[in-house]
C-alpha positions as CSV (number, residue, x, y, z in Angstrom):
1,M,0.0,0.1,-0.1
2,T,1.3,3.3,-1.0
3,S,1.0,6.2,1.4
4,F,1.1,10.0,0.6
5,R,2.6,12.5,2.7
6,V,1.3,16.1,1.9
7,T,3.7,18.7,3.0
8,S,2.4,21.8,4.4
9,A,3.4,23.9,1.0
10,V,1.3,21.5,-1.1
11,A,-1.5,21.7,1.5
12,R,-1.4,25.7,1.3
13,T,-1.2,25.5,-2.5
14,L,-4.1,23.3,-2.8
15,A,-6.3,25.2,-0.2
16,T,-5.5,28.3,-2.1
17,A,-6.4,26.9,-5.3
18,A,-9.5,25.9,-3.7
19,L,-10.5,29.0,-2.6
20,T,-9.6,31.1,-5.6
21,L,-12.1,28.6,-7.7
22,G,-14.7,28.9,-5.2
23,A,-14.6,32.8,-5.3
24,L,-14.4,32.7,-9.2
25,V,-17.5,30.2,-9.2
26,A,-19.5,32.5,-6.7
27,A,-18.5,35.7,-8.6
28,H,-19.6,34.2,-11.8
29,A,-23.1,32.9,-10.3
30,A,-23.5,36.4,-8.7
31,A,-23.2,38.1,-12.4
32,N,-25.9,35.9,-13.7
33,P,-29.2,37.6,-13.8
34,P,-31.8,35.8,-11.9
35,I,-34.6,33.7,-13.4
36,R,-37.9,35.4,-12.6
37,M,-41.7,34.3,-13.2
38,A,-44.6,36.5,-14.7
39,D,-47.9,35.0,-15.2
40,G,-46.6,31.5,-15.1
41,V,-43.7,32.2,-17.7
42,E,-40.2,32.0,-16.8
43,Y,-37.8,34.8,-18.1
44,M,-34.5,36.5,-17.5
45,C,-33.4,40.1,-18.5
46,G,-30.2,41.8,-18.5
47,G,-27.2,42.3,-20.9
48,A,-26.4,45.8,-19.9
49,D,-22.6,45.0,-19.3
50,K,-20.6,42.8,-21.6
51,T,-20.3,39.8,-19.4
52,E,-23.9,39.6,-18.8
53,A,-24.7,40.0,-22.4
54,Q,-22.2,37.2,-23.2
55,F,-23.9,34.9,-20.6
56,L,-27.3,35.6,-21.9
57,Q,-26.2,35.0,-25.6
58,M,-24.7,31.8,-24.5
59,V,-27.7,30.4,-22.8
60,S,-30.4,31.9,-25.1
61,P,-30.6,28.7,-27.5
62,R,-32.0,27.0,-24.3
63,W,-34.9,29.4,-23.9
64,A,-37.9,29.4,-26.4
65,A,-37.8,33.1,-27.2
66,T,-35.2,35.9,-26.9
67,L,-36.3,39.5,-27.1
68,E,-33.8,42.3,-27.9
69,F,-34.4,45.8,-27.2
70,A,-32.4,48.6,-29.0
71,L,-32.5,52.4,-29.7
72,G,-31.6,53.2,-33.5
73,Q,-28.6,54.7,-34.8
74,G,-27.3,57.8,-33.2
75,A,-28.0,56.6,-29.6
76,H,-24.6,55.1,-29.0
77,G,-24.0,53.9,-25.6
78,T,-27.6,54.1,-24.5
79,L,-29.4,50.8,-23.7
80,P,-33.2,50.6,-23.3
81,S,-34.3,49.4,-19.8
82,D,-37.6,49.2,-18.1
83,V,-39.4,48.2,-21.4
84,Q,-43.1,47.3,-20.7
85,V,-43.5,43.9,-22.5
86,L,-47.1,42.3,-23.1
87,V,-47.5,39.0,-24.7
88,R,-50.8,38.0,-26.3
89,D,-51.9,34.8,-27.9
90,K,-52.2,35.6,-31.5
91,Y,-55.6,34.0,-32.1
92,N,-57.6,34.7,-29.1
93,G,-55.8,37.8,-27.6
94,K,-55.4,36.3,-24.2
95,L,-52.8,37.9,-22.1
96,V,-49.9,35.3,-21.7
97,M,-47.4,37.5,-19.9
98,E,-47.1,41.1,-18.7
99,T,-43.6,42.4,-17.2
100,T,-41.0,44.9,-17.5
101,A,-37.6,43.9,-18.9
102,T,-34.9,45.3,-17.0
103,G,-32.1,45.1,-19.7
104,P,-31.6,45.2,-23.5
105,L,-32.1,41.2,-23.5
106,M,-35.0,39.1,-22.3
107,L,-35.1,35.4,-22.4
108,T,-38.5,33.7,-22.1
109,R,-39.8,30.3,-21.9
110,L,-43.1,30.6,-23.8
111,E,-44.9,27.5,-24.7
112,P,-45.1,26.6,-28.4
113,G,-47.6,28.9,-30.2
114,S,-48.0,32.2,-31.9
115,Y,-48.0,35.4,-30.1
116,D,-48.2,39.1,-30.6
117,V,-45.6,40.8,-28.4
118,E,-46.0,44.6,-27.6
119,A,-42.9,46.1,-26.2
120,T,-43.2,50.0,-25.0
121,L,-40.5,52.4,-24.2
122,G,-40.7,56.0,-24.0
123,G,-44.5,56.0,-24.9
124,I,-44.0,54.0,-28.1
125,T,-45.2,50.5,-28.4
126,L,-43.6,48.3,-31.1
127,T,-45.5,45.0,-31.9
128,Q,-44.0,41.9,-33.5
129,Q,-45.6,38.6,-34.2
130,V,-43.6,35.8,-32.6
131,N,-43.9,32.1,-33.4
132,V,-42.5,29.8,-31.1
133,F,-41.9,26.0,-32.1
134,N,-41.1,23.3,-29.6
135,G,-37.2,23.1,-29.5
136,M,-36.3,25.8,-31.9
137,P,-35.6,29.1,-30.3
138,V,-36.8,32.3,-32.0
139,K,-35.3,35.8,-31.7
140,A,-37.2,39.2,-32.1
141,R,-35.4,42.8,-32.2
142,F,-37.3,45.6,-31.2
143,V,-35.6,49.0,-32.4
144,W,-36.9,52.5,-31.4
145,P,-35.7,55.5,-33.2
146,S,-32.8,57.1,-31.4
147,N,-34.6,60.5,-31.0
148,I,-37.1,59.2,-28.3
149,D,-37.1,60.6,-24.9
150,V,-36.7,58.1,-22.0
151,P,-38.4,58.4,-19.8
152,P,-41.6,58.0,-21.2
153,L,-43.1,60.6,-23.6
154,A,-46.6,61.9,-23.0
155,G,-49.2,59.8,-25.0
156,S,-48.2,57.0,-26.9
157,T,-47.7,55.6,-30.5
158,I,-47.9,52.0,-31.7
159,V,-45.6,50.9,-34.5
160,T,-45.7,47.2,-36.1
161,Q,-42.2,46.0,-37.0
162,D,-41.5,43.3,-39.5
163,A,-40.4,40.3,-37.7
164,S,-38.7,38.5,-40.7
165,A,-35.9,41.4,-40.5
166,A,-35.1,40.4,-37.0
167,R,-34.5,36.7,-37.9
168,R,-31.0,37.4,-39.7
């Protein structure tokens, strides 16, 4: 039988490595946005910083639908947040989900089906149809003009975007 003798220097090195790895794992977990629930639908929002955006892009294939919110050209450095999101069944108009997206990316676990998604920022509502198929993640991009005022404008405008342009 072989016995191993661990020196104090090796033990300190192993302990330091374990603590460092534990700290890195804890820091990574703290950076991930929480999974939330709205009207029985799980969702996750974020992406305001590079690390969080990379994480959300990495996990997005595991979510049914990714909604991306952006301001048009000329609004460099400005990321929309506090976007009001309504998801309705396309065929019966029933409200499926109502929440506020707190970042430029929102991942949702919608059931397979056809939905009208309304996203409101600065008093302007953009609407897109989103078709969710089992096992096939879908993306929809909502882009507001760069000259809108955020926080909300007085009154509201509804604009329908072509979802096919967002599937590139």
